[in-house]
C-alpha positions in Angstrom: 86.0 201.3 46.7 87.2 198.1 45.2 88.2 196.8 48.7 84.7 197.5 50.0 83.1 195.7 47.1 85.4 192.7 47.6 84.5 192.4 51.3 80.8 192.6 50.5 81.0 189.8 47.9 83.0 187.6 50.4 80.3 188.2 53.1 77.6 187.1 50.7 79.5 183.9 49.8 80.3 182.9 53.4 76.7 183.5 54.8 75.4 180.1 53.8 78.4 178.4 55.5 77.8 180.3 58.8 74.1 179.5 58.5 74.9 175.8 58.3 77.3 175.9 61.2 74.7 177.6 63.3 72.1 175.0 62.5 74.5 172.2 63.4 75.5 173.7 66.7 71.8 174.1 67.5 71.3 170.4 66.9 74.3 169.4 69.1 73.4 171.7 71.9 71.2 169.3 73.9 74.2 166.9 74.2 76.1 169.5 76.1 73.3 170.4 78.5 73.3 168.8 82.0 72.3 165.0 82.0 68.8 164.1 82.8 68.3 161.9 86.0 68.4 158.1 85.3 65.6 155.7 86.2 65.9 153.8 89.5 65.3 150.1 90.2 61.9 149.7 91.6 62.1 145.9 92.2 64.5 143.0 92.0 63.0 139.6 91.0 65.0 136.4 91.4 64.1 133.6 89.0 65.3 130.0 88.8 65.9 129.2 92.5 65.0 125.7 93.8 66.7 125.2 97.2 68.1 128.7 97.8 65.8 131.4 99.1 65.5 134.5 96.8 66.4 136.7 99.8 69.7 134.8 100.1 70.5 135.5 96.5 69.8 139.2 96.9 72.0 139.3 100.0 75.0 138.4 97.8 74.3 141.4 95.5 75.6 144.9 95.8 72.7 146.5 93.9 69.5 147.1 95.8 66.0 148.3 95.0 66.1 152.1 94.8 69.6 152.1 93.2 70.2 153.4 89.7 70.7 150.9 86.9 74.4 151.3 87.3 76.6 149.1 85.1 79.4 148.8 87.7 77.1 147.9 90.5 75.4 145.2 88.4 78.8 143.8 87.2 80.1 143.5 90.8 76.8 141.8 91.8 77.2 139.3 89.0 80.7 138.5 90.1 79.6 138.1 93.8 76.9 135.6 92.8 79.4 133.5 90.8 81.9 133.6 93.6 79.5 131.9 96.0 79.9 128.7 94.1 76.2 128.1 94.4 75.3 128.7 90.8 76.3 127.2 87.5 75.0 130.3 85.6 73.8 133.8 86.5 72.2 136.5 84.1 70.9 140.0 84.9 68.5 141.8 82.6 66.3 144.9 82.7 62.5 144.9 82.2 61.3 148.5 82.5 62.2 149.6 85.9 62.6 146.0 87.2 65.9 144.0 87.5 65.5 140.3 86.7 68.1 137.9 88.2 68.1 134.6 86.4 70.1 131.8 88.2 70.8 128.2 87.6 71.7 126.5 90.8 74.7 124.0 91.1 73.4 120.6 92.0 73.8 119.0 95.4 76.0 115.9 95.6 74.0 112.8 96.6 76.8 110.3 96.7 80.5 110.0 95.9 82.0 106.7 94.9 85.3 105.4 93.5 85.7 102.7 90.9 88.7 100.9 89.7 90.9 101.6 92.8 92.7 98.6 94.3 96.0 99.9 95.6 94.4 102.8 97.5 91.2 102.0 99.4 88.1 104.1 99.5 88.7 105.3 103.0 92.1 106.9 102.1 90.7 108.5 98.9 87.7 109.9 100.8 90.0 111.5 103.3 91.9 113.2 100.4 89.0 114.7 98.5 87.2 117.9 99.7 83.8 117.2 98.2 81.3 115.4 100.4 77.6 114.2 100.1 75.1 117.0 100.6 77.7 119.6 99.5 77.2 121.9 96.4 78.8 120.4 93.3 81.3 122.6 91.4 83.6 121.7 88.6 86.4 123.7 90.1 86.3 121.5 93.3 86.1 118.4 91.2 89.2 119.3 89.3 91.1 120.1 92.5 90.1 116.7 94.0 91.3 114.9 90.9 94.6 116.6 91.2 94.9 115.5 94.9 94.2 111.9 94.0 96.7 111.9 91.2 99.3 113.3 93.6 98.5 110.5 96.0 99.0 107.9 93.3 102.3 109.5 92.3 103.5 109.3 95.8 102.7 105.6 95.8 104.8 105.2 92.6 102.0 105.2 90.1 102.6 108.0 87.7 100.5 106.5 84.9 97.3 106.7 87.0 94.3 108.6 85.6 91.2 109.8 87.3 88.1 110.6 85.2 85.1 112.2 87.1 81.7 111.2 85.9 78.5 113.0 86.9 75.1 111.1 87.0 72.1 113.5 87.0 69.3 112.8 89.4 66.0 114.4 90.1 65.6 117.5 92.4 68.8 118.9 91.0 71.0 116.2 92.6 74.0 114.3 91.2 76.0 111.2 91.9 79.8 111.8 91.5 81.8 108.8 90.4 85.6 108.9 90.1 86.6 106.3 87.5 90.2 105.4 88.4 92.8 103.6 86.2 95.7 103.0 88.6 98.1 101.9 85.9 101.2 99.9 86.7 103.7 101.0 89.4 106.4 103.2 88.0 109.5 101.4 88.8 113.2 102.2 88.8 114.9 100.8 85.7 118.4 102.0 86.6 120.2 104.0 89.3 123.5 105.4 88.2 126.1 107.8 89.6 128.3 110.4 87.9 131.5 111.7 89.5 132.2 108.8 91.9 135.7 107.4 91.7 136.2 106.3 95.3 133.1 104.1 95.7 131.5 101.9 93.1 127.9 102.3 91.9 127.1 99.0 93.6 128.4 100.4 97.0 126.4 103.6 96.7 123.3 101.8 95.7 123.6 99.9 99.0 123.6 103.3 100.8 120.5 104.9 99.3 116.9 103.7 100.0 115.8 103.7 96.4 116.3 100.4 94.7 116.3 99.2 91.1 113.3 97.1 90.2 113.7 93.3 90.0 111.3 90.4 89.6 111.9 89.2 93.2 111.1 92.5 94.8 107.4 91.8 95.1 107.1 92.7 98.8 108.8 96.1 98.8 107.8 99.5 97.5 111.3 101.0 97.5 111.8 100.1 93.8 109.1 102.5 92.8 109.8 106.2 92.2 109.1 108.6 95.1 110.4 112.2 94.9 110.5 112.4 98.7 112.6 109.2 98.9 114.9 110.7 96.3 115.5 113.7 98.6 116.2 111.4 101.5 118.7 109.5 99.3 120.7 112.7 98.9 120.9 113.0 102.6 121.9 109.3 103.0 124.7 109.8 100.5 125.9 112.9 102.3 126.0 111.0 105.7 127.8 108.1 104.1 130.6 110.2 102.6 130.9 112.3 105.8 131.3 109.1 107.8 134.1 108.1 105.5 136.0 111.3 106.0 135.0 113.2 102.8 134.0 116.5 104.5 133.7 118.4 101.2 131.3 116.0 99.6 128.1 117.3 98.0 125.4 115.9 95.7 125.4 118.3 92.8 122.1 116.9 91.4 119.6 114.1 91.5 117.6 113.7 88.3 114.7 111.4 87.7 113.9 110.8 84.0 110.9 109.0 82.7 111.7 106.3 80.1 110.3 106.7 76.6 107.8 103.9 77.3 106.5 105.8 80.3 106.9 102.8 82.5 110.0 103.4 84.6 112.4 106.0 85.8 116.1 106.4 85.4 117.7 108.0 88.5 121.1 109.7 88.1 123.0 111.2 91.0 125.8 113.6 90.2 128.3 113.8 93.1 131.4 115.7 94.0 133.5 113.6 96.4 136.2 116.0 97.4 139.3 115.1 99.5 139.5 112.8 102.5 140.3 114.2 105.9 141.7 112.9 109.1 141.0 114.0 112.7 143.6 116.5 113.9 143.7 117.8 117.4 140.6 116.9 119.5 140.0 118.9 122.6 137.2 119.7 125.0 136.3 122.9 126.9 133.8 122.9 129.8 132.3 125.8 131.7 130.1 123.5 133.9 130.7 123.6 137.6 131.9 120.5 139.3 132.6 118.8 135.9 136.1 119.2 134.6 137.1 118.9 131.0 139.6 116.1 131.7 136.9 113.7 133.0 134.8 114.4 129.9 137.6 113.9 127.5 137.6 110.2 128.3 134.1 110.0 126.7 135.2 111.4 123.4 135.0 108.5 120.9 137.4 109.8 118.1 141.1 110.0 118.3 143.6 112.2 116.4 145.0 110.7 113.2 141.9 108.5 112.5 139.9 109.1 109.4 137.3 111.8 110.0 133.8 110.5 110.8 130.9 112.8 111.2 128.8 110.1 112.9 131.5 109.8 115.6 131.1 113.5 116.2 127.3 113.1 116.6 127.8 110.1 118.8 130.3 111.9 121.0 127.8 114.7 121.5 125.1 112.1 122.5 127.4 110.3 124.9 128.5 113.6 126.5 124.9 114.7 126.8 123.8 111.5 128.5 126.8 111.5 130.9 126.3 115.2 131.9 122.5 114.7 132.1 123.1 111.8 134.5 125.0 114.3 136.7 121.9 116.5 137.1 122.5 119.0 134.3 119.2 119.1 132.4 120.3 122.1 130.3 123.5 121.6 128.5 124.7 122.9 125.2 127.5 121.0 123.4 128.8 122.4 120.1 131.8 121.1 118.1 134.0 123.9 116.9 135.5 122.7 113.7 138.7 124.0 112.1 139.5 122.6 108.6 143.0 122.6 107.1 142.4 121.8 103.4 146.1 121.7 102.6 147.0 119.2 105.4 143.6 117.5 105.0 142.9 117.5 108.8 140.0 118.6 110.8 140.6 119.9 114.4 137.6 119.7 116.7 137.0 121.3 120.1 133.8 120.3 121.9 132.5 123.3 123.8 130.4 122.2 126.8 128.3 125.0 128.2 125.2 125.3 130.4 122.5 125.7 127.9 119.5 128.0 128.2 116.7 126.7 130.3 114.1 125.1 128.0 110.8 123.6 129.0 108.5 121.2 127.1 105.6 123.2 125.8 103.8 120.4 124.0 104.2 116.8 122.7 102.6 116.2 119.4 102.0 112.6 118.2 101.4 111.8 114.5 100.9 108.6 112.6 99.1 106.5 115.2 95.9 105.4 113.6 95.1 102.5 116.0 97.3 103.0 119.0 95.9 105.4 121.6 97.8 108.6 122.3 98.1 107.7 126.0 99.9 104.4 125.1 102.6 106.5 123.5 102.7 109.3 126.0 103.1 107.0 129.0 106.4 105.8 127.6 107.8 109.3 127.7 110.1 110.4 130.6 109.0 113.9 129.8 105.6 115.6 130.1 104.4 119.1 129.2 105.9 121.6 131.6 109.0 119.5 132.4 112.5 120.8 132.0 113.8 119.5 128.7 116.4 116.8 128.9 118.1 115.2 125.9 119.0 112.1 127.9 115.3 111.6 128.9 114.2 112.2 125.3 116.5 109.5 124.0 115.3 107.0 126.7 111.7 107.8 125.7 112.4 107.1 122.1 114.1 103.8 123.0 111.1 102.8 125.1 108.7 103.5 122.2 110.8 101.3 120.0 110.8 98.5 122.5 107.0 98.4 122.5 107.2 96.6 119.1 104.1 98.4 117.9 105.8 100.7 115.4 108.1 100.0 112.4 109.4 103.6 112.6 109.7 106.0 115.5 111.1 109.5 114.9 111.3 112.1 117.7 112.2 115.6 116.9 112.2 118.9 118.7 111.1 122.4 117.4 110.7 125.9 118.6 107.8 126.7 120.9 105.7 129.8 121.3 108.5 131.4 123.3 112.3 131.2 123.3 112.4 129.0 126.4 109.8 126.6 125.1 110.2 123.5 122.9 107.7 121.3 121.1 108.4 117.6 120.8 107.0 115.9 117.7 106.7 112.2 117.6 106.1 110.5 114.2 105.3 106.8 114.3 104.5 104.3 111.6 102.4 101.4 113.0 103.0 97.8 112.1 101.2 94.6 112.6 101.0 93.6 116.3 99.0 90.4 115.8 101.0 87.2 115.6 99.9 83.9 114.2 102.9 81.7 115.0 103.4 78.3 113.5 106.3 76.3 114.8 107.7 73.1 113.3 110.7 71.0 114.2 112.2 67.6 113.6 114.6 65.5 115.5 115.9 62.0 115.0 114.2 60.8 118.2 111.1 63.0 118.6 109.8 63.2 115.1 107.6 66.1 114.0 106.8 69.0 116.4 104.3 71.8 115.8 102.5 74.5 117.7 100.1 77.3 116.9 99.6 80.5 118.9 97.5 83.6 118.3 98.7 86.7 120.0 97.7 90.4 119.9 100.4 92.6 121.5 98.4 95.9 121.2 94.8 94.9 122.0 92.3 97.5 120.9 95.2 100.0 120.6 95.6 100.0 124.4 98.9 98.3 124.6 97.5 95.2 126.3 98.9 91.8 125.4 96.6 88.8 124.9 97.8 85.4 123.8 96.1 82.0 123.2 98.5 79.2 122.5 97.8 75.7 121.4 100.4 73.0 121.0 99.6 69.9 119.0 102.6 67.6 118.7 103.8 64.1 119.1 105.3 65.0 122.4 103.1 67.7 123.9 99.6 69.0 123.9 99.1 72.4 125.6 96.6 75.2 125.7 97.4 78.4 127.6 95.8 81.8 127.9 97.9 84.9 128.9 96.8 88.5 129.4 99.0 91.4 130.4 98.0 95.0 131.2 101.2 97.1 130.9 100.0 100.1 132.9 97.8 98.8 135.7 95.7 101.5 137.3 97.5 104.0 135.0 100.7 103.4 136.8 104.0 102.1 135.5 103.1 98.7 136.8 102.4 95.6 134.7 99.7 93.1 135.8 98.6 89.9 134.2 97.4 86.4 134.6 98.1 83.0 133.1 95.9 79.9 132.8 97.2 76.7 131.3 96.7 73.0 130.8 99.7 70.9 129.6 100.2 67.3 128.8 103.8 66.4 127.9 104.7 63.0 126.5 108.1 62.1 128.0 107.8 58.4 127.5 110.8 58.3 125.1 113.0 60.5 127.3 112.0 59.5 130.8 109.2 56.8 130.5 106.4 58.9 131.9 103.8 61.7 131.0 103.5 65.0 132.8 100.0 66.4 133.3 100.0 69.9 134.6 97.2 72.5 135.2 97.8 75.8 136.8 97.1 79.5 137.1 99.4 82.5 137.8 99.4 86.1 138.6 102.1 88.5 137.5 103.3 92.0 138.1 106.3 94.1 137.3 107.8 97.6 137.5 111.0 99.6 136.8 113.4 99.9 139.7 115.6 102.1 137.6 115.7 103.0 133.9 117.7 99.9 133.2 116.5 97.4 135.9 113.1 95.9 136.1 111.6 93.8 138.9 109.0 91.1 138.0 107.1 89.1 140.6 104.8 86.1 140.0 102.7 83.8 142.0 101.8 80.4 140.6 99.6 77.6 141.8 100.0 74.4 139.8 98.9 70.8 140.1 101.3 68.4 138.4 101.0 64.7 138.0 103.6 62.1 136.9 101.3 59.7 135.1 101.4 56.7 132.7 104.7 55.5 134.1 106.1 52.6 132.2 106.6 49.3 134.1 110.2 49.4 132.8 110.8 52.9 134.0 113.7 53.9 136.2 113.1 53.3 139.9 113.7 57.0 140.4 110.7 57.8 138.2 108.5 55.1 139.6 109.1 56.4 143.1 107.7 59.8 142.2 104.6 58.7 140.4 101.5 60.6 141.5 100.4 64.2 141.8 101.5 67.2 143.8 100.5 70.8 144.2 103.1 73.5 144.0 102.6 77.0 145.3 105.5 79.2 144.2 106.6 82.8 144.4 109.1 84.0 141.8 111.1 87.2 141.7 113.1 88.3 138.7 115.5 91.2 138.2 116.3 92.1 134.6 119.1 94.5 133.6 118.6 95.8 130.1 121.4 97.7 128.3 120.5 96.5 124.8 119.9 98.7 121.8 116.6 96.9 121.2 114.9 93.9 122.8 114.0 92.1 119.6 117.0 91.1 117.4 119.5 93.2 119.4 122.8 94.2 117.7 124.6 96.0 120.5 124.7 96.0 124.3 124.2 93.5 127.0 121.7 92.2 129.5 121.6 90.3 132.8 119.0 88.6 134.8 118.5 86.9 138.1 115.5 84.8 139.2 114.7 83.2 142.5 111.7 80.9 143.0 110.5 79.8 146.5 108.0 77.0 146.7 106.4 75.9 150.0 104.0 78.6 151.0 101.2 76.2 150.8 101.0 73.2 148.5 102.9 69.9 148.9 106.3 70.8 147.4 109.1 72.9 148.8 112.2 74.1 147.0 114.5 77.0 146.4 115.6 77.6 142.8 118.1 80.2 141.4 118.7 81.1 137.8 121.4 83.6 136.6 121.7 84.6 133.0 123.5 87.2 130.8 124.2 88.1 127.2 126.5 90.4 125.3 126.1 91.6 121.7 128.8 93.3 119.7 128.2 94.9 116.2 131.0 94.5 113.6 131.4 96.1 110.2 128.6 98.6 110.6 126.2 96.2 112.3 126.0 93.9 109.3 127.8 91.3 111.4 126.8 90.7 115.0 128.8 88.6 117.5 127.0 87.4 120.6 127.8 85.5 123.8 125.0 84.2 126.1 125.0 82.0 129.1 122.7 80.8 131.9 123.3 78.9 135.2 120.6 77.4 137.3 120.5 75.6 140.7 117.6 74.1 142.6 117.6 72.6 146.1 114.8 70.9 148.0 113.7 72.2 151.3 113.4 69.2 153.6 112.8 66.9 150.7 114.3 65.7 147.4 113.6 67.8 144.3 110.8 66.3 142.2 111.6 65.1 138.7 109.4 67.7 137.0 111.0 70.6 138.9 114.6 69.7 137.9 116.5 71.2 134.9 116.7 69.5 131.6 119.3 70.4 128.9 119.1 69.8 125.2 117.2 70.9 122.1 116.9 74.8 122.1 119.3 75.5 124.9 122.0 73.1 123.6 121.6 72.6 119.8 123.0 69.3 118.5 121.4 67.4 121.4 117.8 66.3 121.5 115.3 67.3 124.2 116.6 66.1 127.6 119.5 64.5 125.8 122.2 65.6 128.2 122.7 65.0 131.9 122.1 62.3 134.6 120.6 59.2 133.2 119.5 55.7 134.3 121.7 53.6 131.9 119.6 50.5 132.7 116.4 52.0 131.3 117.9 54.9 129.3 115.7 57.4 131.1 116.8 61.0 131.6 116.1 62.1 135.2 117.2 65.7 135.1 119.6 67.5 137.3 119.7 70.1 140.1 122.6 72.1 138.5 122.7 73.3 134.9 124.9 75.6 132.9 124.5 76.4 129.2 126.1 78.9 126.9 126.3 79.9 123.3 128.7 81.9 121.1 127.3 83.0 117.8 128.3 85.1 114.8 125.5 86.3 112.5 126.3 87.7 109.1 124.8 88.5 105.7 125.3 86.2 102.7 125.7 88.9 100.1 122.2 88.4 98.8 119.9 91.4 98.3 119.1 92.8 101.7 115.4 92.9 101.0 115.3 89.1 100.9 116.0 89.1 104.6 118.3 86.1 104.6 121.2 85.9 107.1 123.5 83.1 108.1 125.2 82.2 111.4 127.8 79.9 112.8 127.6 79.0 116.4 128.9 76.8 119.2 126.7 75.7 122.1 128.1 74.3 125.3 126.8 73.2 128.7 126.4 70.7 131.4 123.8 69.2 133.7 124.6 67.4 136.9 123.7 66.8 140.6 120.8 64.5 141.5 119.4 63.6 144.9 119.4 59.9 144.1 122.7 58.6 142.7 122.2 54.9 143.4 122.7 51.9 141.2 122.4 52.4 137.5 122.5 56.3 137.7 125.3 57.9 135.8 126.2 61.6 136.3 129.5 62.6 134.9 129.0 66.3 135.1 131.2 66.7 132.0 131.0 69.5 129.5 129.1 68.9 126.3 129.6 71.0 123.2 128.3 71.3 119.6 129.1 73.4 116.6 126.8 74.3 113.8 125.5 76.6 111.1 122.1 78.1 110.5 120.0 80.3 108.3 117.4 82.9 109.2 114.8 84.2 106.7 112.6 87.2 107.5 110.0 85.9 105.0 106.9 87.9 104.2 104.9 85.3 106.1 107.1 85.4 109.2 110.5 84.4 110.5 112.0 81.0 109.6 115.0 79.4 111.2 117.1 76.4 110.1 119.9 74.9 112.3 122.3 72.1 111.5 124.4 71.1 114.5 126.9 68.4 115.3 127.8 67.4 118.9 131.6 67.4 119.3 131.8 66.8 123.1 129.4 64.2 124.4 129.0 61.1 126.5 128.1 57.7 125.0 124.7 57.8 126.7 123.7 61.3 125.4 121.1 61.7 122.8 121.8 63.9 119.8 120.0 65.5 116.9 121.3 67.3 113.8 118.4 69.1 112.2 116.1 71.8 113.6 113.6 74.0 111.8 111.1 76.6 112.9 108.7 78.8 111.1 106.3 81.6 112.0 103.8 83.8 110.3 102.4 87.2 111.1 99.0 88.8 110.3 
């Protein structure tokens, strides 16, 4: 009974609680029932467009009319509109069953300009930025363009440069974009130091690398400004230098550039590990080529056992072997040095393995860096074309031909892998230099006084490789105007063609008591007989007059007064084995010229000229020894040789003697009458003065020697000793920013009493 009563009382007390729970569950029940269908988008309205069609805006959205108001769809549509870069702002909102798309279009760029830039011109900066007029303006693209321009200034050594973009609002949602540039000073190199070098001084290593310390006189060079790419190249230059000196274990541990506290300069520090010095050990050669034995190739190996190891000699040996084998008809050759290093004995044994390489063909020739010069001007110098069998020897000759053009300050030719294993791509990187010359020449002699001439020449006319020259000489002794034009590839063949037109009045009153008045035209052509031998042929028609003959002139001169017409054909054969044609440092050349006059005209003669030169580099080409000579002989055909056709010696071909100062002379009138046989030579040693290389100043010592003899008339008063004359002298050359300048001081040491001498000669030229 008590238990029953207790249960009844508990039930009464819990009834209100259950009632409350029931009411609460009834209230929450709708939330657990199936969801009611959402409203759909009946219409999408685009608001704020000016240039862009609303249909274009909706095409970038994922949500479409008829879709639900889905949060994810509208979010992805919003991101899609922003990603187009067409809008500065986008907003989506719901109005009933309509979706409103509110957009603010990015403006269109009307014009882009640069202000404050002097070192880098507008054309270069325009090529670097991606924004253009009539393109949509976005801040992201502006920031990217600013970063590109700053990188361009850093590469030119200006790390303090700043670029501030300014936007000028215009009507019709257009803007002008102005990049305000503060170029700042060039970030120079305050100091270059080395850590870990005990074998070579800092001074020596500074002479190896390209980066230079800043100095007040280095106003015409950029190598004293910081360039990270140049620093990388300097590491390679140091490695090559130590390897050439026998330090095969050398490495550059680090190259650090630190900006000074004043933010104006860099301090460059190279940390090096020199290692031990090695000698060449056993040098051998193995050949698997048919008809070429290893013994005959061993004679071409440059290095010898016991010498200090030189990695450059190894590379040079490979080049020499490749050229020699290529000349024997093997276009595909693989030469690999097998190196065995004995660290204890400090010797390196090398075996050159010569094998027939895999057949490789030229797939493509890519040319970079030529802004002005046409591609075909470069391609026609190549001994290889697309589809040819690759040849290292031909590639090297092609590179040399490009360098000989004189159009480029740098020529780099590299090979890379092609689309297939048997294909190679040749990449040519060139850096153009000025090919226009404005040459000013000046000289002084004790007898002739001041001399000057002006010539304007363009060696790469319109980038086509054509040569055009207009010369004007205004001097005390000569007035001349001449026009020359040369087409190096006539009719797209390896055939030069050109013409000459000239008028020349030469005052020889002091030397020979007459004036020479000459007018003429000429046609020229030339072609390569072989890779080293060139044949040039010329036809000239010239009217020459011996005028204003003094009454006191030599009887030889008086007898030849008057005019004559000369029709002459000239043939020249030139053998070129020089490393380069301008300022050669190694190699030799030879030439032979024969002139025949008499095919028309009133003058007949046969003239032969033979010349040669040899250049020998010493002490890593810093010192160059040279020996040059020339012999000429002319003989009349059925008549005496005219005065104006004879040879005259002195001045430039025999320093220390004035113009026409040597040779047969009428001692009664002191007139030079020239000679039929001449021989001149020069031995010279050119060397640096220890001044900074960038100044471009070199010195030379020389000795000139020669003779002039043999005249048709050797009557009374004519002296012709035929003796050797010689002079010694010193000179300076300066590759100035305005052009080359030369100064020579010479003293005649072997001479005749009747010879005329001079001591001082000076010439100067400028380039534009």
